[in-house]
Every structure is written in structure tokens, then in C-alpha cells.
PDB file of N, CA, C and O in Angstrom:
ATOM      1  N   MET A   1    -102.220  11.050 157.187  1.00  0.00           N
ATOM      2  CA  MET A   1    -101.263  10.758 156.146  1.00  0.00           C
ATOM      3  C   MET A   1    -101.817   9.611 155.299  1.00  0.00           C
ATOM      4  O   MET A   1    -102.360   8.641 155.827  1.00  0.00           O
ATOM      5  N   SER A   2    -101.673   9.737 153.996  1.00  0.00           N
ATOM      6  CA  SER A   2    -102.202   8.703 153.123  1.00  0.00           C
ATOM      7  C   SER A   2    -101.338   7.434 153.188  1.00  0.00           C
ATOM      8  O   SER A   2    -100.171   7.463 153.580  1.00  0.00           O
ATOM      9  N   HIS A   3    -101.951   6.344 152.795  1.00  0.00           N
ATOM     10  CA  HIS A   3    -101.274   5.047 152.840  1.00  0.00           C
ATOM     11  C   HIS A   3    -100.018   5.049 151.967  1.00  0.00           C
ATOM     12  O   HIS A   3     -98.988   4.503 152.361  1.00  0.00           O
ATOM     13  N   GLU A   4    -100.099   5.655 150.793  1.00  0.00           N
ATOM     14  CA  GLU A   4     -98.943   5.688 149.887  1.00  0.00           C
ATOM     15  C   GLU A   4     -97.797   6.504 150.468  1.00  0.00           C
ATOM     16  O   GLU A   4     -96.630   6.146 150.307  1.00  0.00           O
ATOM     17  N   LEU A   5     -98.130   7.601 151.145  1.00  0.00           N
ATOM     18  CA  LEU A   5     -97.092   8.443 151.734  1.00  0.00           C
ATOM     19  C   LEU A   5     -96.397   7.721 152.891  1.00  0.00           C
ATOM     20  O   LEU A   5     -95.188   7.862 153.074  1.00  0.00           O
ATOM     21  N   VAL A   6     -97.153   6.956 153.662  1.00  0.00           N
ATOM     22  CA  VAL A   6     -96.570   6.174 154.756  1.00  0.00           C
ATOM     23  C   VAL A   6     -95.591   5.141 154.190  1.00  0.00           C
ATOM     24  O   VAL A   6     -94.483   4.980 154.701  1.00  0.00           O
ATOM     25  N   ILE A   7     -96.008   4.449 153.137  1.00  0.00           N
ATOM     26  CA  ILE A   7     -95.140   3.438 152.504  1.00  0.00           C
ATOM     27  C   ILE A   7     -93.886   4.098 151.940  1.00  0.00           C
ATOM     28  O   ILE A   7     -92.783   3.574 152.097  1.00  0.00           O
ATOM     29  N   LEU A   8     -94.051   5.254 151.281  1.00  0.00           N
ATOM     30  CA  LEU A   8     -92.911   5.962 150.714  1.00  0.00           C
ATOM     31  C   LEU A   8     -91.942   6.413 151.810  1.00  0.00           C
ATOM     32  O   LEU A   8     -90.726   6.310 151.644  1.00  0.00           O
ATOM     33  N   THR A   9     -92.469   6.904 152.913  1.00  0.00           N
ATOM     34  CA  THR A   9     -91.627   7.363 154.025  1.00  0.00           C
ATOM     35  C   THR A   9     -90.861   6.205 154.649  1.00  0.00           C
ATOM     36  O   THR A   9     -89.665   6.329 154.915  1.00  0.00           O
ATOM     37  N   ILE A  10     -91.523   5.095 154.884  1.00  0.00           N
ATOM     38  CA  ILE A  10     -90.864   3.914 155.460  1.00  0.00           C
ATOM     39  C   ILE A  10     -89.804   3.381 154.507  1.00  0.00           C
ATOM     40  O   ILE A  10     -88.714   3.006 154.938  1.00  0.00           O
ATOM     41  N   THR A  11     -90.114   3.346 153.225  1.00  0.00           N
ATOM     42  CA  THR A  11     -89.153   2.863 152.237  1.00  0.00           C
ATOM     43  C   THR A  11     -87.923   3.766 152.181  1.00  0.00           C
ATOM     44  O   THR A  11     -86.793   3.278 152.154  1.00  0.00           O
ATOM     45  N   ALA A  12     -88.140   5.083 152.164  1.00  0.00           N
ATOM     46  CA  ALA A  12     -87.014   6.023 152.116  1.00  0.00           C
ATOM     47  C   ALA A  12     -86.141   5.889 153.358  1.00  0.00           C
ATOM     48  O   ALA A  12     -84.914   5.904 153.258  1.00  0.00           O
ATOM     49  N   ALA A  13     -86.762   5.759 154.521  1.00  0.00           N
ATOM     50  CA  ALA A  13     -85.992   5.600 155.758  1.00  0.00           C
ATOM     51  C   ALA A  13     -85.212   4.285 155.750  1.00  0.00           C
ATOM     52  O   ALA A  13     -84.068   4.241 156.202  1.00  0.00           O
ATOM     53  N   SER A  14     -85.815   3.229 155.244  1.00  0.00           N
ATOM     54  CA  SER A  14     -85.141   1.924 155.186  1.00  0.00           C
ATOM     55  C   SER A  14     -83.954   1.965 154.237  1.00  0.00           C
ATOM     56  O   SER A  14     -82.874   1.472 154.563  1.00  0.00           O
ATOM     57  N   VAL A  15     -84.153   2.551 153.070  1.00  0.00           N
ATOM     58  CA  VAL A  15     -83.056   2.650 152.104  1.00  0.00           C
ATOM     59  C   VAL A  15     -81.935   3.515 152.671  1.00  0.00           C
ATOM     60  O   VAL A  15     -80.760   3.188 152.503  1.00  0.00           O
ATOM     61  N   GLY A  16     -82.283   4.613 153.342  1.00  0.00           N
ATOM     62  CA  GLY A  16     -81.270   5.470 153.963  1.00  0.00           C
ATOM     63  C   GLY A  16     -80.483   4.747 155.035  1.00  0.00           C
ATOM     64  O   GLY A  16     -79.265   4.904 155.125  1.00  0.00           O
ATOM     65  N   LEU A  17     -81.167   3.952 155.852  1.00  0.00           N
ATOM     66  CA  LEU A  17     -80.496   3.191 156.903  1.00  0.00           C
ATOM     67  C   LEU A  17     -79.554   2.144 156.308  1.00  0.00           C
ATOM     68  O   LEU A  17     -78.409   2.019 156.741  1.00  0.00           O
ATOM     69  N   ILE A  18     -80.029   1.406 155.332  1.00  0.00           N
ATOM     70  CA  ILE A  18     -79.194   0.385 154.684  1.00  0.00           C
ATOM     71  C   ILE A  18     -78.004   1.039 153.983  1.00  0.00           C
ATOM     72  O   ILE A  18     -76.886   0.527 154.041  1.00  0.00           O
ATOM     73  N   HIS A  19     -78.248   2.179 153.316  1.00  0.00           N
ATOM     74  CA  HIS A  19     -77.194   2.926 152.632  1.00  0.00           C
ATOM     75  C   HIS A  19     -76.092   3.317 153.621  1.00  0.00           C
ATOM     76  O   HIS A  19     -74.905   3.226 153.311  1.00  0.00           O
ATOM     77  N   THR A  20     -76.499   3.747 154.799  1.00  0.00           N
ATOM     78  CA  THR A  20     -75.529   4.157 155.815  1.00  0.00           C
ATOM     79  C   THR A  20     -74.776   2.969 156.391  1.00  0.00           C
ATOM     80  O   THR A  20     -73.558   3.035 156.555  1.00  0.00           O
ATOM     81  N   LEU A  21     -75.474   1.889 156.700  1.00  0.00           N
ATOM     82  CA  LEU A  21     -74.836   0.731 157.327  1.00  0.00           C
ATOM     83  C   LEU A  21     -73.888   0.007 156.383  1.00  0.00           C
ATOM     84  O   LEU A  21     -72.864  -0.518 156.820  1.00  0.00           O
ATOM     85  N   ILE A  22     -74.214  -0.029 155.098  1.00  0.00           N
ATOM     86  CA  ILE A  22     -73.364  -0.735 154.131  1.00  0.00           C
ATOM     87  C   ILE A  22     -72.075   0.034 153.869  1.00  0.00           C
ATOM     88  O   ILE A  22     -71.030  -0.572 153.630  1.00  0.00           O
ATOM     89  N   GLY A  23     -72.140   1.366 153.911  1.00  0.00           N
ATOM     90  CA  GLY A  23     -70.963   2.182 153.611  1.00  0.00           C
ATOM     91  C   GLY A  23     -70.280   2.687 154.856  1.00  0.00           C
ATOM     92  O   GLY A  23     -70.738   3.671 155.436  1.00  0.00           O
ATOM     93  N   PRO A  24     -69.197   2.057 155.298  1.00  0.00           N
ATOM     94  CA  PRO A  24     -68.508   2.534 156.510  1.00  0.00           C
ATOM     95  C   PRO A  24     -67.936   3.941 156.343  1.00  0.00           C
ATOM     96  O   PRO A  24     -67.610   4.593 157.335  1.00  0.00           O
ATOM     97  N   ASP A  25     -67.809   4.415 155.109  1.00  0.00           N
ATOM     98  CA  ASP A  25     -67.326   5.783 154.906  1.00  0.00           C
ATOM     99  C   ASP A  25     -68.341   6.818 155.380  1.00  0.00           C
ATOM    100  O   ASP A  25     -68.035   8.010 155.419  1.00  0.00           O
ATOM    101  N   HIS A  26     -69.546   6.375 155.740  1.00  0.00           N
ATOM    102  CA  HIS A  26     -70.557   7.294 156.248  1.00  0.00           C
ATOM    103  C   HIS A  26     -70.465   7.482 157.764  1.00  0.00           C
ATOM    104  O   HIS A  26     -70.933   8.496 158.283  1.00  0.00           O
ATOM    105  N   TYR A  27     -69.881   6.544 158.470  1.00  0.00           N
ATOM    106  CA  TYR A  27     -69.827   6.682 159.927  1.00  0.00           C
ATOM    107  C   TYR A  27     -68.419   6.561 160.501  1.00  0.00           C
ATOM    108  O   TYR A  27     -68.160   7.093 161.581  1.00  0.00           O
ATOM    109  N   LEU A  28     -67.522   5.896 159.833  1.00  0.00           N
ATOM    110  CA  LEU A  28     -66.178   5.695 160.358  1.00  0.00           C
ATOM    111  C   LEU A  28     -65.409   7.000 160.574  1.00  0.00           C
ATOM    112  O   LEU A  28     -64.722   7.118 161.589  1.00  0.00           O
ATOM    113  N   PRO A  29     -65.488   7.986 159.672  1.00  0.00           N
ATOM    114  CA  PRO A  29     -64.776   9.249 159.939  1.00  0.00           C
ATOM    115  C   PRO A  29     -65.245   9.941 161.225  1.00  0.00           C
ATOM    116  O   PRO A  29     -64.446  10.563 161.925  1.00  0.00           O
ATOM    117  N   PHE A  30     -66.531   9.829 161.526  1.00  0.00           N
ATOM    118  CA  PHE A  30     -67.038  10.456 162.750  1.00  0.00           C
ATOM    119  C   PHE A  30     -66.525   9.731 163.993  1.00  0.00           C
ATOM    120  O   PHE A  30     -66.222  10.363 165.006  1.00  0.00           O
ATOM    121  N   ILE A  31     -66.431   8.424 163.912  1.00  0.00           N
ATOM    122  CA  ILE A  31     -65.902   7.659 165.042  1.00  0.00           C
ATOM    123  C   ILE A  31     -64.436   8.021 165.286  1.00  0.00           C
ATOM    124  O   ILE A  31     -64.024   8.239 166.425  1.00  0.00           O
ATOM    125  N   VAL A  32     -63.658   8.081 164.209  1.00  0.00           N
ATOM    126  CA  VAL A  32     -62.240   8.397 164.331  1.00  0.00           C
ATOM    127  C   VAL A  32     -62.035   9.824 164.850  1.00  0.00           C
ATOM    128  O   VAL A  32     -61.204  10.050 165.730  1.00  0.00           O
ATOM    129  N   LEU A  33     -62.793  10.790 164.304  1.00  0.00           N
ATOM    130  CA  LEU A  33     -62.680  12.168 164.784  1.00  0.00           C
ATOM    131  C   LEU A  33     -63.071  12.291 166.255  1.00  0.00           C
ATOM    132  O   LEU A  33     -62.413  12.988 167.028  1.00  0.00           O
ATOM    133  N   ALA A  34     -64.138  11.614 166.627  1.00  0.00           N
ATOM    134  CA  ALA A  34     -64.588  11.680 168.014  1.00  0.00           C
ATOM    135  C   ALA A  34     -63.532  11.121 168.970  1.00  0.00           C
ATOM    136  O   ALA A  34     -63.299  11.682 170.042  1.00  0.00           O
ATOM    137  N   LYS A  35     -62.902  10.027 168.581  1.00  0.00           N
ATOM    138  CA  LYS A  35     -61.853   9.444 169.436  1.00  0.00           C
ATOM    139  C   LYS A  35     -60.620  10.338 169.475  1.00  0.00           C
ATOM    140  O   LYS A  35     -60.035  10.551 170.536  1.00  0.00           O
ATOM    141  N   ALA A  36     -60.224  10.863 168.304  1.00  0.00           N
ATOM    142  CA  ALA A  36     -59.005  11.673 168.239  1.00  0.00           C
ATOM    143  C   ALA A  36     -59.151  12.999 168.978  1.00  0.00           C
ATOM    144  O   ALA A  36     -58.185  13.503 169.551  1.00  0.00           O
ATOM    145  N   ARG A  37     -60.356  13.563 168.965  1.00  0.00           N
ATOM    146  CA  ARG A  37     -60.563  14.878 169.581  1.00  0.00           C
ATOM    147  C   ARG A  37     -61.292  14.807 170.918  1.00  0.00           C
ATOM    148  O   ARG A  37     -61.676  15.833 171.480  1.00  0.00           O
ATOM    149  N   ASN A  38     -61.477  13.600 171.418  1.00  0.00           N
ATOM    150  CA  ASN A  38     -62.137  13.386 172.715  1.00  0.00           C
ATOM    151  C   ASN A  38     -63.510  14.052 172.799  1.00  0.00           C
ATOM    152  O   ASN A  38     -63.834  14.708 173.790  1.00  0.00           O
ATOM    153  N   TRP A  39     -64.306  13.877 171.753  1.00  0.00           N
ATOM    154  CA  TRP A  39     -65.650  14.434 171.741  1.00  0.00           C
ATOM    155  C   TRP A  39     -66.566  13.596 172.618  1.00  0.00           C
ATOM    156  O   TRP A  39     -66.371  12.390 172.775  1.00  0.00           O
ATOM    157  N   SER A  40     -67.555  14.249 173.179  1.00  0.00           N
ATOM    158  CA  SER A  40     -68.589  13.517 173.916  1.00  0.00           C
ATOM    159  C   SER A  40     -69.526  12.847 172.923  1.00  0.00           C
ATOM    160  O   SER A  40     -69.529  13.165 171.734  1.00  0.00           O
ATOM    161  N   VAL A  41     -70.318  11.919 173.433  1.00  0.00           N
ATOM    162  CA  VAL A  41     -71.288  11.240 172.574  1.00  0.00           C
ATOM    163  C   VAL A  41     -72.303  12.249 172.038  1.00  0.00           C
ATOM    164  O   VAL A  41     -72.722  12.157 170.884  1.00  0.00           O
ATOM    165  N   LEU A  42     -72.695  13.206 172.872  1.00  0.00           N
ATOM    166  CA  LEU A  42     -73.663  14.214 172.452  1.00  0.00           C
ATOM    167  C   LEU A  42     -73.098  15.086 171.330  1.00  0.00           C
ATOM    168  O   LEU A  42     -73.782  15.341 170.340  1.00  0.00           O
ATOM    169  N   ARG A  43     -71.869  15.537 171.479  1.00  0.00           N
ATOM    170  CA  ARG A  43     -71.255  16.361 170.430  1.00  0.00           C
ATOM    171  C   ARG A  43     -71.082  15.562 169.146  1.00  0.00           C
ATOM    172  O   ARG A  43     -71.362  16.069 168.060  1.00  0.00           O
ATOM    173  N   THR A  44     -70.628  14.334 169.258  1.00  0.00           N
ATOM    174  CA  THR A  44     -70.474  13.479 168.077  1.00  0.00           C
ATOM    175  C   THR A  44     -71.817  13.288 167.378  1.00  0.00           C
ATOM    176  O   THR A  44     -71.901  13.333 166.151  1.00  0.00           O
ATOM    177  N   GLY A  45     -72.855  13.077 168.166  1.00  0.00           N
ATOM    178  CA  GLY A  45     -74.193  12.897 167.590  1.00  0.00           C
ATOM    179  C   GLY A  45     -74.671  14.130 166.849  1.00  0.00           C
ATOM    180  O   GLY A  45     -75.217  14.025 165.751  1.00  0.00           O
ATOM    181  N   TRP A  46     -74.466  15.314 167.451  1.00  0.00           N
ATOM    182  CA  TRP A  46     -74.894  16.549 166.799  1.00  0.00           C
ATOM    183  C   TRP A  46     -74.121  16.810 165.512  1.00  0.00           C
ATOM    184  O   TRP A  46     -74.713  17.176 164.497  1.00  0.00           O
ATOM    185  N   ILE A  47     -72.826  16.627 165.545  1.00  0.00           N
ATOM    186  CA  ILE A  47     -72.021  16.863 164.353  1.00  0.00           C
ATOM    187  C   ILE A  47     -72.389  15.867 163.264  1.00  0.00           C
ATOM    188  O   ILE A  47     -72.480  16.236 162.093  1.00  0.00           O
ATOM    189  N   THR A  48     -72.602  14.615 163.632  1.00  0.00           N
ATOM    190  CA  THR A  48     -73.011  13.607 162.663  1.00  0.00           C
ATOM    191  C   THR A  48     -74.377  13.949 162.076  1.00  0.00           C
ATOM    192  O   THR A  48     -74.588  13.813 160.871  1.00  0.00           O
ATOM    193  N   PHE A  49     -75.306  14.393 162.926  1.00  0.00           N
ATOM    194  CA  PHE A  49     -76.635  14.784 162.460  1.00  0.00           C
ATOM    195  C   PHE A  49     -76.561  15.938 161.476  1.00  0.00           C
ATOM    196  O   PHE A  49     -77.208  15.904 160.429  1.00  0.00           O
ATOM    197  N   LEU A  50     -75.772  16.969 161.805  1.00  0.00           N
ATOM    198  CA  LEU A  50     -75.657  18.126 160.922  1.00  0.00           C
ATOM    199  C   LEU A  50     -75.015  17.762 159.587  1.00  0.00           C
ATOM    200  O   LEU A  50     -75.432  18.252 158.538  1.00  0.00           O
ATOM    201  N   CYS A  51     -74.009  16.909 159.627  1.00  0.00           N
ATOM    202  CA  CYS A  51     -73.377  16.470 158.379  1.00  0.00           C
ATOM    203  C   CYS A  51     -74.345  15.623 157.548  1.00  0.00           C
ATOM    204  O   CYS A  51     -74.378  15.744 156.323  1.00  0.00           O
ATOM    205  N   GLY A  52     -75.124  14.776 158.201  1.00  0.00           N
ATOM    206  CA  GLY A  52     -76.121  13.993 157.494  1.00  0.00           C
ATOM    207  C   GLY A  52     -77.189  14.868 156.869  1.00  0.00           C
ATOM    208  O   GLY A  52     -77.638  14.614 155.752  1.00  0.00           O
ATOM    209  N   LEU A  53     -77.593  15.902 157.597  1.00  0.00           N
ATOM    210  CA  LEU A  53     -78.573  16.842 157.063  1.00  0.00           C
ATOM    211  C   LEU A  53     -78.022  17.560 155.836  1.00  0.00           C
ATOM    212  O   LEU A  53     -78.737  17.756 154.853  1.00  0.00           O
ATOM    213  N   GLY A  54     -76.765  17.948 155.894  1.00  0.00           N
ATOM    214  CA  GLY A  54     -76.119  18.569 154.736  1.00  0.00           C
ATOM    215  C   GLY A  54     -76.016  17.615 153.562  1.00  0.00           C
ATOM    216  O   GLY A  54     -76.201  18.017 152.413  1.00  0.00           O
ATOM    217  N   HIS A  55     -75.719  16.351 153.845  1.00  0.00           N
ATOM    218  CA  HIS A  55     -75.610  15.326 152.800  1.00  0.00           C
ATOM    219  C   HIS A  55     -76.943  15.136 152.089  1.00  0.00           C
ATOM    220  O   HIS A  55     -76.995  15.104 150.859  1.00  0.00           O
ATOM    221  N   VAL A  56     -78.007  15.013 152.848  1.00  0.00           N
ATOM    222  CA  VAL A  56     -79.336  14.818 152.265  1.00  0.00           C
ATOM    223  C   VAL A  56     -79.788  16.081 151.538  1.00  0.00           C
ATOM    224  O   VAL A  56     -80.333  15.998 150.438  1.00  0.00           O
ATOM    225  N   SER A  57     -79.567  17.249 152.140  1.00  0.00           N
ATOM    226  CA  SER A  57     -79.987  18.507 151.524  1.00  0.00           C
ATOM    227  C   SER A  57     -79.291  18.744 150.195  1.00  0.00           C
ATOM    228  O   SER A  57     -79.925  19.174 149.232  1.00  0.00           O
ATOM    229  N   SER A  58     -77.997  18.472 150.131  1.00  0.00           N
ATOM    230  CA  SER A  58     -77.282  18.670 148.864  1.00  0.00           C
ATOM    231  C   SER A  58     -77.765  17.687 147.807  1.00  0.00           C
ATOM    232  O   SER A  58     -77.796  18.026 146.624  1.00  0.00           O
ATOM    233  N   SER A  59     -78.140  16.480 148.206  1.00  0.00           N
ATOM    234  CA  SER A  59     -78.687  15.521 147.251  1.00  0.00           C
ATOM    235  C   SER A  59     -80.029  15.995 146.716  1.00  0.00           C
ATOM    236  O   SER A  59     -80.312  15.847 145.527  1.00  0.00           O
ATOM    237  N   VAL A  60     -80.856  16.562 147.584  1.00  0.00           N
ATOM    238  CA  VAL A  60     -82.153  17.093 147.146  1.00  0.00           C
ATOM    239  C   VAL A  60     -81.945  18.262 146.189  1.00  0.00           C
ATOM    240  O   VAL A  60     -82.627  18.353 145.169  1.00  0.00           O
ATOM    241  N   VAL A  61     -81.011  19.155 146.505  1.00  0.00           N
ATOM    242  CA  VAL A  61     -80.751  20.298 145.631  1.00  0.00           C
ATOM    243  C   VAL A  61     -80.265  19.825 144.259  1.00  0.00           C
ATOM    244  O   VAL A  61     -80.716  20.334 143.233  1.00  0.00           O
ATOM    245  N   LEU A  62     -79.356  18.862 144.238  1.00  0.00           N
ATOM    246  CA  LEU A  62     -78.883  18.331 142.956  1.00  0.00           C
ATOM    247  C   LEU A  62     -80.025  17.688 142.168  1.00  0.00           C
ATOM    248  O   LEU A  62     -80.087  17.823 140.946  1.00  0.00           O
ATOM    249  N   GLY A  63     -80.919  16.998 142.856  1.00  0.00           N
ATOM    250  CA  GLY A  63     -82.077  16.414 142.189  1.00  0.00           C
ATOM    251  C   GLY A  63     -82.983  17.480 141.603  1.00  0.00           C
ATOM    252  O   GLY A  63     -83.475  17.333 140.484  1.00  0.00           O
ATOM    253  N   LEU A  64     -83.207  18.552 142.349  1.00  0.00           N
ATOM    254  CA  LEU A  64     -84.042  19.644 141.846  1.00  0.00           C
ATOM    255  C   LEU A  64     -83.400  20.344 140.652  1.00  0.00           C
ATOM    256  O   LEU A  64     -84.097  20.744 139.719  1.00  0.00           O
ATOM    257  N   VAL A  65     -82.085  20.493 140.674  1.00  0.00           N
ATOM    258  CA  VAL A  65     -81.382  21.075 139.530  1.00  0.00           C
ATOM    259  C   VAL A  65     -81.551  20.186 138.306  1.00  0.00           C
ATOM    260  O   VAL A  65     -81.786  20.682 137.204  1.00  0.00           O
ATOM    261  N   GLY A  66     -81.433  18.881 138.495  1.00  0.00           N
ATOM    262  CA  GLY A  66     -81.627  17.951 137.378  1.00  0.00           C
ATOM    263  C   GLY A  66     -83.043  18.011 136.823  1.00  0.00           C
ATOM    264  O   GLY A  66     -83.241  17.977 135.609  1.00  0.00           O
ATOM    265  N   ILE A  67     -84.022  18.101 137.709  1.00  0.00           N
ATOM    266  CA  ILE A  67     -85.417  18.208 137.266  1.00  0.00           C
ATOM    267  C   ILE A  67     -85.629  19.504 136.496  1.00  0.00           C
ATOM    268  O   ILE A  67     -86.296  19.507 135.462  1.00  0.00           O
ATOM    269  N   SER A  68     -85.071  20.601 136.990  1.00  0.00           N
ATOM    270  CA  SER A  68     -85.257  21.881 136.293  1.00  0.00           C
ATOM    271  C   SER A  68     -84.591  21.872 134.924  1.00  0.00           C
ATOM    272  O   SER A  68     -85.136  22.434 133.974  1.00  0.00           O
ATOM    273  N   PHE A  69     -83.423  21.247 134.805  1.00  0.00           N
ATOM    274  CA  PHE A  69     -82.789  21.122 133.484  1.00  0.00           C
ATOM    275  C   PHE A  69     -83.633  20.269 132.553  1.00  0.00           C
ATOM    276  O   PHE A  69     -83.756  20.577 131.367  1.00  0.00           O
ATOM    277  N   GLY A  70     -84.213  19.207 133.077  1.00  0.00           N
ATOM    278  CA  GLY A  70     -85.071  18.362 132.260  1.00  0.00           C
ATOM    279  C   GLY A  70     -86.307  19.094 131.772  1.00  0.00           C
ATOM    280  O   GLY A  70     -86.704  18.950 130.616  1.00  0.00           O
ATOM    281  N   LEU A  71     -86.924  19.888 132.658  1.00  0.00           N
ATOM    282  CA  LEU A  71     -88.098  20.669 132.261  1.00  0.00           C
ATOM    283  C   LEU A  71     -87.730  21.737 131.231  1.00  0.00           C
ATOM    284  O   LEU A  71     -88.479  21.972 130.283  1.00  0.00           O
ATOM    285  N   ALA A  72     -86.587  22.376 131.417  1.00  0.00           N
ATOM    286  CA  ALA A  72     -86.142  23.393 130.465  1.00  0.00           C
ATOM    287  C   ALA A  72     -85.890  22.764 129.094  1.00  0.00           C
ATOM    288  O   ALA A  72     -86.221  23.347 128.062  1.00  0.00           O
ATOM    289  N   LEU A  73     -85.308  21.584 129.098  1.00  0.00           N
ATOM    290  CA  LEU A  73     -85.054  20.904 127.834  1.00  0.00           C
ATOM    291  C   LEU A  73     -86.368  20.502 127.158  1.00  0.00           C
ATOM    292  O   LEU A  73     -86.489  20.596 125.936  1.00  0.00           O
ATOM    293  N   ALA A  74     -87.344  20.060 127.939  1.00  0.00           N
ATOM    294  CA  ALA A  74     -88.646  19.696 127.377  1.00  0.00           C
ATOM    295  C   ALA A  74     -89.326  20.921 126.767  1.00  0.00           C
ATOM    296  O   ALA A  74     -89.916  20.828 125.690  1.00  0.00           O
ATOM    297  N   ASN A  75     -89.250  22.067 127.443  1.00  0.00           N
ATOM    298  CA  ASN A  75     -89.830  23.301 126.899  1.00  0.00           C
ATOM    299  C   ASN A  75     -89.105  23.740 125.641  1.00  0.00           C
ATOM    300  O   ASN A  75     -89.738  24.230 124.705  1.00  0.00           O
ATOM    301  N   LEU A  76     -87.802  23.576 125.600  1.00  0.00           N
ATOM    302  CA  LEU A  76     -87.026  23.937 124.418  1.00  0.00           C
ATOM    303  C   LEU A  76     -87.406  23.043 123.244  1.00  0.00           C
ATOM    304  O   LEU A  76     -87.557  23.526 122.121  1.00  0.00           O
ATOM    305  N   GLU A  77     -87.561  21.755 123.489  1.00  0.00           N
ATOM    306  CA  GLU A  77     -87.971  20.843 122.416  1.00  0.00           C
ATOM    307  C   GLU A  77     -89.344  21.220 121.875  1.00  0.00           C
ATOM    308  O   GLU A  77     -89.575  21.163 120.667  1.00  0.00           O
ATOM    309  N   LEU A  78     -90.260  21.606 122.774  1.00  0.00           N
ATOM    310  CA  LEU A  78     -91.608  21.992 122.362  1.00  0.00           C
ATOM    311  C   LEU A  78     -91.567  23.238 121.490  1.00  0.00           C
ATOM    312  O   LEU A  78     -92.212  23.284 120.443  1.00  0.00           O
ATOM    313  N   SER A  79     -90.815  24.247 121.915  1.00  0.00           N
ATOM    314  CA  SER A  79     -90.744  25.482 121.121  1.00  0.00           C
ATOM    315  C   SER A  79     -90.022  25.251 119.805  1.00  0.00           C
ATOM    316  O   SER A  79     -90.389  25.845 118.791  1.00  0.00           O
ATOM    317  N   GLU A  80     -89.014  24.410 119.799  1.00  0.00           N
ATOM    318  CA  GLU A  80     -88.296  24.108 118.556  1.00  0.00           C
ATOM    319  C   GLU A  80     -89.178  23.344 117.567  1.00  0.00           C
ATOM    320  O   GLU A  80     -89.071  23.542 116.357  1.00  0.00           O
ATOM    321  N   SER A  81     -90.042  22.477 118.077  1.00  0.00           N
ATOM    322  CA  SER A  81     -90.923  21.739 117.167  1.00  0.00           C
ATOM    323  C   SER A  81     -91.949  22.681 116.537  1.00  0.00           C
ATOM    324  O   SER A  81     -92.291  22.527 115.364  1.00  0.00           O
ATOM    325  N   TYR A  82     -92.442  23.651 117.304  1.00  0.00           N
ATOM    326  CA  TYR A  82     -93.365  24.646 116.722  1.00  0.00           C
ATOM    327  C   TYR A  82     -92.662  25.511 115.693  1.00  0.00           C
ATOM    328  O   TYR A  82     -93.227  25.834 114.648  1.00  0.00           O
ATOM    329  N   ARG A  83     -91.445  25.879 115.989  1.00  0.00           N
ATOM    330  CA  ARG A  83     -90.679  26.710 115.052  1.00  0.00           C
ATOM    331  C   ARG A  83     -90.440  25.966 113.749  1.00  0.00           C
ATOM    332  O   ARG A  83     -90.498  26.554 112.670  1.00  0.00           O
ATOM    333  N   GLY A  84     -90.172  24.680 113.853  1.00  0.00           N
ATOM    334  CA  GLY A  84     -89.958  23.874 112.650  1.00  0.00           C
ATOM    335  C   GLY A  84     -91.222  23.758 111.825  1.00  0.00           C
ATOM    336  O   GLY A  84     -91.168  23.776 110.595  1.00  0.00           O
ATOM    337  N   GLN A  85     -92.373  23.638 112.497  1.00  0.00           N
ATOM    338  CA  GLN A  85     -93.632  23.552 111.768  1.00  0.00           C
ATOM    339  C   GLN A  85     -93.955  24.879 111.072  1.00  0.00           C
ATOM    340  O   GLN A  85     -94.457  24.884 109.948  1.00  0.00           O
ATOM    341  N   ILE A  86     -93.671  25.990 111.730  1.00  0.00           N
ATOM    342  CA  ILE A  86     -93.929  27.312 111.131  1.00  0.00           C
ATOM    343  C   ILE A  86     -93.026  27.530 109.923  1.00  0.00           C
ATOM    344  O   ILE A  86     -93.464  28.049 108.897  1.00  0.00           O
ATOM    345  N   ALA A  87     -91.759  27.130 110.051  1.00  0.00           N
ATOM    346  CA  ALA A  87     -90.812  27.312 108.940  1.00  0.00           C
ATOM    347  C   ALA A  87     -91.182  26.452 107.745  1.00  0.00           C
ATOM    348  O   ALA A  87     -90.942  26.824 106.596  1.00  0.00           O
ATOM    349  N   ALA A  88     -91.773  25.293 108.030  1.00  0.00           N
ATOM    350  CA  ALA A  88     -92.133  24.411 106.917  1.00  0.00           C
ATOM    351  C   ALA A  88     -93.312  25.008 106.190  1.00  0.00           C
ATOM    352  O   ALA A  88     -93.789  24.433 105.211  1.00  0.00           O
TER     353      ALA A  88
END
């Protein structure tokens, strides 16, 4: 693994950890549900993991949608500029 990728991975993990610890809305619902439904630690961990995976995956999908819209807009601007030059 390259040095830059290691730094990027450590930074992303650190930001994710801080993001989770600062926002009690990320872990408090799981604690309350686990207590109310008498879940085991293992079940609570799995459900929390799956929800976290869904949270990260949906963020990645939204980011990819934003990137694709940006690329489409850039291509549209390029074609429109050529069309304007031809019309002139």
C-alpha cells in the first residue's frame, strides 16, 4: 500500500470515529433499543455494524450521484460552448 493511501485510510478512520463519538445520535438509539428489547451484546453489535454499513454506503452512493451530475454538467457546458462557436 502506498504511503498516501495509508495516510488517507488512517485519516478517514479517525474522522469517522470522531464523527461517531461527537454525535450521540449515532449510538444512543442502539443502546436504548438493546436495553428495551433485551438484545445480547453480539446482536447489538451486528445490528449496529449493519446500520453503519448502510449509513456509509448511502453516503458513498450520494457522493457518486453528485460526481456524475457534475460530470454531466461539465460535458453539457463543453457541447454548448462548441454549439455557440458554430452558430457564431
